[in-house]
Structure formats: structure tokens, C-alpha cells
N, C-alpha and C positions, 0 to 999 in steps of 0.2 A: 261422153257418149251419150246419146238421147234415151231417157227410161222409155220413150215410146219405140224406140227403134234401134236396138243395139246393133248397128251396122258395121262398127268398125272391123268385127271378127270376119264377117263374111268378104268384106271388100278387100280387106288387107292381107290375107292369106297368101295371094300372089306376091304381095311387097316384101313378105319376111325373105324371100330368096332372093332380092336385090343384091348387087354388087356391093360388098363391104367386108371389113375385116370381122371374120367369125371365130369366136372362141370355144363354144361348146354346141350342145345339141347333134345332130347327126351329121355334123361338118367335121373336118379334121381335128382330132383330140390329143394333138400334141400337148396343148395347153391345160388339159383336163388332169384329174387325178391318175397318176401311175402307180399302184399299190406296191409294185416291186422295186421301185426306184426311189420312193419318197416315203416320209411317215404319212401317216392317215390324216388328210386335211379334213378341215370342218368345211361344212356347206353353208355359204350365206343365205340368209331367208330375208325378202323384204316382198312389199306388196305396194300396189298403188290403188288410192281409192278416187274415184271420179266423182264428178257433178256435185262437190261440196259446197253448200251454200247455207245463208244465215236464216232460211225461210222456216216458219213454224210449222209448215206440212212436212218437213222432212226433219223435225227435232228441234230447231233453233240453236242459239247459244249453248244453252246448257246442255243439251246433248253432245254437242261437240267437245264441250269442256269434259265431260264424262267420258268420253273416247280418250280424248287426251290423258287424263287420270289413269285409266285402265291401260293405256302404252307404257306411261311412266312406271306404274307400278309392277308390270310384267315384264318392263324391260325390251319391249319389241320395237322395232322401226321400220318405217315404210314411208309412203308420201300421200297427201291429201290435196287436192286441187282447190284452187280459189278463182272462181269467176267473178270478177269484180263487178261486171255489168250486164248480169244476166238477163237473158231475154231482150226486151225492146226499150227497157227504160234507161236511166242516166247512170253514170257511174255511181256505185253506192258508197266510194271513198269521198266524194266531193262534198257532200251535205248527208252525210249519214244520220240515220235514226240511231236512237240509243241501243236499241236491239242490235243494229248494223255495227255500230262502234265497239260495243261488248264482244261481238262475234269476231271481228278483225283482231282484236286485242288477244283472242284465244288462238286466231291463226298465226299472229308474230310469236305466240307462246310454243307453237308446235314444235319449232326448231330445238328447244330445250327438252321437249319430251320425245325426241326422237323421229320426228315427222318432218320430212321435206314439204314444200310447197310448190307445185306446179302451176303455171298458168296453163288453163284449159282454154287459152286466148281470152278474149274480153267479153265474150257475150254467150258463148256456146252456140250463137245462131249467126245473124247477119254481122257482116263487117262494121265496125264501129267508127262513127265520126268523133275525133275526139275534140274538134273545135265545136260542134254542134251538141256535144253530151249527148247522142244518142245514136242507135243503129236504125232508126224508122225509116224505110225506104230503101236500106240496104237492098241490092240486086244479087249480092253474092253471098254466101254463107262461109264462115271462117273455115270450117273443115277443109272443104272443097279447095278453097283459095290455096291452101298448102300443096296442093297438087298441081295447080294451074302451071303451064309452062312457060306463059309470058310474064309472069311476076318477076320482077328484078331482085337482086340482091338488097339495093338501096331501101325497094318498096318494103321488103320483110323487116329490114332493120329499122327503119321508121316506125311501123306499125307494132312491131314486139317491143321497141323501145319505149313507146308510149304506154303499153301495157306496165313495163315495169317500173316507169316512173309514177304511174297511178300506185301501183303497189307501196313505192316510197312515201307517198304521202300519209299513210296511216301505219308505217312501220313494218310493212310486210316485203321481205326479201324473196324473191323467186328464186328456185333452184333449178328448175328445168321446164321442159315444155310436154303438154298432154295434147295429142290430137282430138277435138270435140267431134264425135259422131254427129251425122246427120243422115235423115232418110226421108227428107223432104221431096215434094213432088219436082222441084227445080234440080235439086242435087242428084237424085236416083238416075235420070237420064244423061247429066253431064258426067257424072261417074262411069256410066257405061261408054261413053263416047271417048272419054279419057283412056280407059282400059282398051278398047278398040284401036285406039292410036298409038298404044304402047306406053302410056303415061300410068304405070302402076305404082310407082313408088313417087314419094313427095319430092318435089322440085329442089334439084340440087342447090339452087341459090338460097334456100331456106337454111340448109347447113352452113353455108358461107355466114350469111348473117347472123346466125345464133353464135358462131366463131368470134366474129367481130364484136358482138356484144359482149362475151365473155372476156377476149382481149381488153374491153374496156372497163372491166370490172363491174358491169351492170348486174350480172347475176351473183349470188352469194359465194359461189365457189369459182374454182379455175376451170371446172368442166361443167357440162351441161348435160345431163340425162334426158334422154325423151322416149315417151311411151306412145306408140301408134298401134300396135297389133300384137296378136300372141300365136305361137305355133307349138304343136305337140312334137314337131321334128326339128325345124330350123329355128330354134330358140336360141338366146345367147346375147352377147354383147358386141354391137357392131359399131365400129369406129366410122363416122361420117366426115369429120374434119378436124385438123389438127395443126398447132403450130406452138412448137415448145412445151411450155407449162399448160397451156388451154387445150381444150378438146371437147369436142360434140360427138356423144354417143347414144344410139338406139339401144335400148334395152328391150328385147323381145320375150315376153312370159311365156312360160309352158304350162302355167295354170290360168284358168277362166274364172268367170264370177259364177259360182254355184250357190250363193247366197240367196237367191231369189229372182233369178233371171236365166231364161231359157230362149231356145231358138223359136222361130215364129210358128213352126208347126208343132211344138212340143212344150208340154207344162214345164214351168220352173222347177229344175230337180235340185231342189234345196237340200243342205244337208252336209255335215263335215266330212262325211264319210269320201268324199270325193278327194279331199285334200289329204286327210290321215283318218284311218280307221278306229275304231275304239281299241282295238288290241294293238295298234301301232304298226301293222304289218303289210298294210296297203295304201294306196292313195298316191296323188301325184308328189306331196313332199316327199313321202317314204321312198318312191321309186327314185326319186331325184338322188337323195342322200344314198341310197345304196348303188346306185350307180356311179357316184363320186363326182356329181356335178360340180362346178365350183359354185353354182347359185340357184336358187331356186326362187323365182319370182311368180305372184299371181295377181290379179287385180280383181276389184270388187266396186261397188257403187254405194255412195252414201246413203240414197234413199232405201237400200236394202240393209245396211249395217248400222245405221244411226241408232244409238242406245234408246231412244224414245219411242219410236214405232216402226224401226227397221225389221222386216220378218226374217232378216238373217242375222241378227245381232247375238242372239244365243248360240247359234251355230259357229259365228265367229269366234264366240268364247270359248266353245269347245275345241275347236281347232288349236288355239293357243294353249289350253290345258292339256291336249293331248301330245302336242310338240314338248311341253315341259315334263310330261311323264315319260314319254317313250325316245325323245331324241336328246336328252340332257347330255351335253358334252360333244356331242356331233355336229351341231349347228351354232350359227352367230348370226346375229340381227344386225342390219345395217341399212342406213337409208340408201336410196338410188344413188343419191350424189356421193355418198361416202365409196360406194363400190365404183363408180367411174373416177373418183379422184385416186383410189387406191390402183386401180387397173392402169390408169394412164401413166401415173407415177412410176410403177413398175414395169410398165411397158408387158404386162401379162399378168397371170395370175400367181406368180411366186410370192407376192406377199402373204398368201395364204399359209405359206409354212411357218409364218410369224404368230398368227392368230391361235 
């Protein structure tokens, strides 16, 4: 998601209700916790961290190392994206600077620290030309490209496969995909036209391409978690494509970024209280646990939570400390890919009975 225009939340609220298999939220709750028929299940916690890059302006490599150390120390789990060709420059993995090389070493280390790595596509901006090693001159942004109805399975598979191959150059195995947000002057009217024409969800060819890549073993695991949007009502896990041991799932978060980002007409509502209050009695995480939701997910951005200069890093730590204080024994942390792997293998949430 772009730091200058967090457009994912606004545009994709419609998409959260697209046709899919849903497991919780205000949809059929047959797979959710039934306290009268089963032991009290734990609620899974996880998060997505968008826009993670090695640039010094957002903390650099040392900040990401500190973040991973913190995740390891507190045994939390989530996801952090890696954008290998951010902006309009070349792929950072083909001739990396010393700082970039050290950063990607930390990205590869992330898996051992409980952190998935999503491709937020290749540039977060224009489509990348892998032969020219540049996105200069691109006429379409990556985010909206995921919705264009004319794109074929083969085109998606080729482009995403190239990103996966770029990651392998420096030892990064991607686990899933995050939609890069964009609010540029070209994308805004095109999004409006797509909505008017009824194209409110990603092109179904995208899910087929991701499934094909998973079946080829291109992703780290057998299932591919995807993050596109959040919803206070229709959150949950949505099966988009599957074939035997492989599957593609959209994870719709019920929590949004409140570590330093707000709506266009409102100031950033920073604070841990949105997630869990100091007394542990309220907040989106607490409400989710009390309702018996199988999973509580939220998202944040690297430029707000990085340990060096992120305005929300202290609040992020407060959230973790409060969870440890008030929800011990009632929650379990998982990477998004662990959630989709377990859910796919069990064909539902029954695996929670064994946690």
C-alpha cells in the first residue's frame, strides 16, 4: 500500500464480499467456535506488514534485524513484504549494494523468526520489464493490473513467476502475495471504470496462475495466502482456488493499521488501544477472542512500525505486551502461510482443537 494514499481499504471493501468460501466474520459460523459442543479453542493471531524495504529513510537493514529479533524474543508471527524493484529502478537483487545484500539476508532469515515473506509484486508501482531490468515507461501499475479482466492466466503466471525467480537469486522464498495499493492519477479513474463495469474483485485468472505456481513448487509452501483488503464484518479466510494438496486463499483482516495511518480526512489515530486496551477488556483483538473467532488478523506498514523512526513502533510493542499480559493461554501466533496450510489440510478449522 502506498504511504501517500492508503487506497486498498476504500476500494476493496466491495471486494471482500465477492464469491468465495468463507469461514468466519458475519457469514455462516458453522466452522467457528461452538462453546457448547467443543472445548474452548484458542484464537490464532497474525499480521501483515506492508511496504518493507531496505531504504535508510525507513530504518534500513538494522531496523529490520531489530524487528526480527523482537519477533523471535516474543515468539510472535506474521508477514512482511519484500519489494525487490521498488519504484522505477532496477531489480535490487541483480547487483545489490552492500546494504541491500545485508537486508535481503535478513529477509531470508525472517522465516526462522516466524515471519512470512510476501511479494508486494515487483515495484509497487509500474509493471516491471524483466528483460530491460526496469519499470520506466510502464503504462499500467501493478495493483490495478491484478483486476484487469483481459489479463490471461499465462500472463499472470509469467510475471509472478519472474518475481519468484528474482527472489531465489538472493535466497528469498516467497510465501504469498500482497496487493500493492495505488492512488495515482491514472489508476483512480481506471478503478472507477472497473467498478462501474462490475469488476470489483481481482481477475479470477490471477488465482489460477497462483495455483499453477504453487503446484510447480515455486512458493515456499503448498498453499498461497494473499492479502488484499480488510473488513469489519466480512473478514475471514476465502478459498480462491485449490487442487489436492495446493490452494490459494485470501485472508481478509478485521483489523486495520492504527499505528500511524488514517483516512484522508482524519488525523492518524495512533494507539495500541485500537487493538487491545491497557486493561485488556476492549479492542479489536479482544473482541475477536471473546467472540470465539478462529483467527484475528490485522495489517500495518513498515514506515510506521520500523524500530528506527516508525511513529508506531512503541505502540506495536505495547500491543504485544498487552497480549502477553491479558491473553496468555487464549491465543496462538501463526504465520499467514501456516494458517492457510493448516486450514487447507484440515478442510476447515478443526485443527484448532489440537492447539
